[in-house]
C-alpha positions in Angstrom: 0.0 0.0 0.0 2.8 2.4 1.0 4.5 1.5 -2.3 1.4 2.4 -4.3 1.0 5.7 -2.5 4.7 6.5 -3.0 4.4 5.8 -6.7 1.3 7.9 -6.9 3.0 10.7 -5.1 6.0 10.5 -7.3 3.8 10.6 -10.4 2.0 13.6 -9.1 5.2 15.5 -8.5 6.4 14.5 -12.0 3.2 15.7 -13.7 3.4 19.0 -11.6 6.9 19.6 -12.8 5.9 19.0 -16.4 3.0 21.4 -16.0 5.2 24.1 -14.5 7.8 23.7 -17.3 5.1 23.9 -20.0 3.5 26.8 -18.3 6.7 28.7 -18.0 7.7 28.1 -21.6 4.3 29.2 -22.9 4.4 32.4 -20.8 7.7 33.7 -22.1 7.8 37.4 -22.3 7.2 38.9 -25.8 10.3 40.5 -27.4 9.9 44.2 -27.6 10.4 45.5 -31.2 10.5 49.3 -31.3 10.7 51.3 -34.5 11.6 55.0 -34.3 10.9 56.6 -37.7 9.6 59.6 -39.6 7.0 59.4 -42.3 8.9 61.1 -45.2 12.2 59.4 -44.8 12.4 57.1 -47.8 14.4 54.5 -45.8 11.7 54.5 -43.1 9.1 54.0 -45.8 11.1 51.2 -47.4 11.5 49.4 -44.1 7.8 49.7 -43.2 6.5 48.4 -46.6 9.2 45.9 -47.5 10.7 44.6 -44.3 8.4 45.0 -41.3 5.3 43.2 -42.7 7.2 39.8 -42.6 6.3 39.6 -38.9 2.6 39.3 -39.8 3.1 36.4 -42.2 5.4 33.9 -40.6 4.5 33.5 -36.9 6.9 36.0 -35.6 4.1 38.3 -34.6 3.1 35.9 -31.8 6.4 36.5 -30.0 6.7 40.2 -30.6 5.4 43.4 -28.9 5.6 45.8 -31.8 5.7 49.6 -31.0 5.9 52.4 -33.5 7.2 55.9 -32.7 6.5 58.4 -35.5 8.7 61.3 -34.6 12.2 60.6 -35.9 14.5 63.6 -36.4 11.9 66.3 -35.7 12.9 69.2 -33.5 10.9 70.5 -30.6 10.7 74.2 -29.8 10.3 75.8 -26.4 6.6 76.6 -27.0 5.8 72.9 -27.8 5.7 73.6 -31.5 7.9 71.4 -33.7 9.5 71.2 -37.1 10.2 68.1 -39.1 13.3 67.1 -41.1 11.3 66.9 -44.4 9.1 69.9 -43.8 5.4 70.5 -42.8 4.1 67.6 -44.8 6.1 65.2 -42.7 4.8 66.8 -39.5 1.3 66.2 -40.8 1.8 62.6 -41.7 3.7 61.9 -38.5 0.7 63.2 -36.6 -1.8 61.2 -38.8 0.1 58.0 -38.2 0.3 58.8 -34.4 -3.5 59.1 -34.5 -3.8 55.8 -36.4 -1.7 54.1 -33.7 -3.9 55.5 -31.0 -7.2 54.8 -32.6 -6.9 51.6 -34.7 -6.5 47.9 -33.7 -3.0 46.5 -34.2 -3.4 45.0 -37.7 -5.5 47.9 -39.0 -3.0 50.5 -37.8 -0.2 48.6 -39.5 -2.1 48.3 -42.8 -3.0 52.0 -42.7 0.6 53.1 -42.0 1.9 50.7 -44.6 -0.6 52.2 -47.1 0.5 55.8 -46.3 4.2 54.9 -46.5 3.6 53.1 -49.9 2.3 56.4 -51.2 5.3 58.2 -49.7 7.6 55.7 -51.5 5.8 56.4 -54.8 6.0 60.2 -54.3 2.2 60.4 -53.9 1.9 61.1 -50.1 -0.6 63.9 -50.7 -3.1 61.2 -51.5 -2.8 59.6 -48.1 -6.5 60.0 -47.3 -7.3 57.4 -50.1 -6.0 54.8 -47.6 -9.3 55.1 -45.6 -11.4 54.0 -48.5 -8.9 51.4 -49.7 -8.8 49.7 -46.3 -12.5 50.4 -45.5 -11.6 52.4 -42.4 -14.0 55.0 -41.1 -12.2 58.3 -41.1 -14.5 59.8 -38.6 -12.5 61.2 -35.7 -9.2 61.4 -37.6 -9.8 65.0 -38.6 -10.3 66.1 -34.9 -7.2 64.1 -33.9 -4.5 65.2 -36.5 -5.8 68.7 -36.9 -6.3 69.4 -33.2 -4.8 69.2 -29.7 -5.1 65.4 -29.5 -2.7 64.8 -32.4 -0.3 67.4 -31.0 -0.3 65.7 -27.6 0.4 62.3 -29.2 3.4 63.8 -31.1 4.7 65.5 -28.0 4.5 62.1 -26.3 6.6 60.5 -29.1 9.0 63.4 -28.9 9.6 62.7 -25.3 10.0 58.9 -25.8 12.4 59.4 -28.7 14.4 62.0 -26.7 14.7 59.5 -23.8 16.4 56.9 -25.9 19.7 55.5 -24.4 21.9 55.6 -26.4 20.3 58.5 -28.4 19.2 57.7 -31.9 21.6 58.7 -34.7 19.2 58.3 -37.6 16.0 56.7 -38.8 14.8 54.0 -39.1 16.1 53.3 -35.6 15.2 49.7 -34.7 15.5 48.5 -31.1 15.0 44.9 -29.9 14.6 44.4 -26.2 16.1 47.8 -25.5 19.2 47.3 -27.7 19.6 49.3 -30.9 20.5 47.3 -34.0 22.3 50.2 -35.7 22.9 49.5 -39.4 22.0 45.9 -38.9 18.3 46.9 -38.5 17.2 44.9 -41.5 18.3 41.7 -39.6 15.7 42.4 -36.9 14.0 39.0 -37.3 17.2 37.2 -36.4 17.7 39.3 -33.3 14.1 38.7 -32.2 14.6 35.0 -32.5 17.7 35.1 -30.4 16.0 37.2 -27.7 12.9 35.1 -27.3 13.0 32.7 -24.3 10.1 30.4 -25.2 9.5 27.8 -27.9 10.5 29.3 -31.3 8.2 29.6 -34.2 9.2 27.7 -37.4 10.4 30.9 -39.0 13.0 31.3 -36.3 14.3 27.8 -36.9 14.9 28.7 -40.5 17.0 31.7 -39.6 20.7 31.6 -40.0 22.2 33.1 -36.9 25.6 33.2 -38.5 24.3 36.2 -40.5 24.3 38.3 -37.3 27.4 40.4 -37.0 28.3 42.3 -33.8 30.2 45.0 -35.6 28.4 47.9 -37.3 28.3 47.7 -41.1 28.5 50.7 -43.4 24.9 51.1 -44.7 24.9 54.9 -44.3 23.0 55.5 -47.5 20.1 53.4 -46.0 19.2 55.9 -43.2 18.2 59.5 -42.7 20.7 61.1 -40.3 19.5 63.2 -37.4 21.9 66.0 -38.2 21.5 65.9 -42.0 19.2 69.0 -42.1 21.4 71.0 -39.8 24.5 70.3 -41.8 22.7 71.1 -45.1 21.4 74.4 -43.7 24.9 75.3 -42.6 26.4 74.5 -46.0 23.6 76.6 -47.7 24.4 79.6 -45.4 28.1 79.3 -46.3 27.4 79.1 -50.0 25.1 82.1 -49.8 27.7 84.1 -47.9 30.4 83.2 -50.5 28.1 84.1 -53.3 27.2 87.5 -51.9 30.8 88.3 -51.2 31.9 87.4 -54.8 29.3 89.6 -56.4 
């Protein structure tokens, strides 16, 4: 009798251990994938329409907490006004996309932003409102958001979050996985996500070649919009204007 009870107790402990192990593996924390970008940077647009959607098609989405920060290299003034690297149209679209992130479910917001950025990539960004009809999204409420105080508050929030980055962003797109920036390796974000996840990996991760991940930075400077690009260009224009006026 004691032997039967002992075996039953041992079996109970064994099953409990299995349940705990299975439970802990299934409750692994999602990997944080943060994208800091600006709407009219062509490299941000390219990443959003040609790279980022892969997470929605191969099971990676189930292990990722995706967050978007539409601010980029914009500059904040003392009176809470702001200017954007590519001008007022970029400020408008940054705010529109901030409103979409705030108002739409995860998949809808990604489809909407992808639609807008596709138009950006084609040089047709002034047609961004066609994305409402294309995706059957009700535009009601968007006007009040992006034209009013709510949109401004959202952009100021993204300004603060972008400013708080450690280390500070140097350009966009700026991709961060679990708090660590990928620098110029940002296009390899799937591999970094797979390496960071502590639970059972989706099949897409098992197909990844981790040998492709390089610790050193690679020189992909032409694939980003640098934070100081506008400042440097303005400085050069001022020098050229001064030289021109002096020569006349």
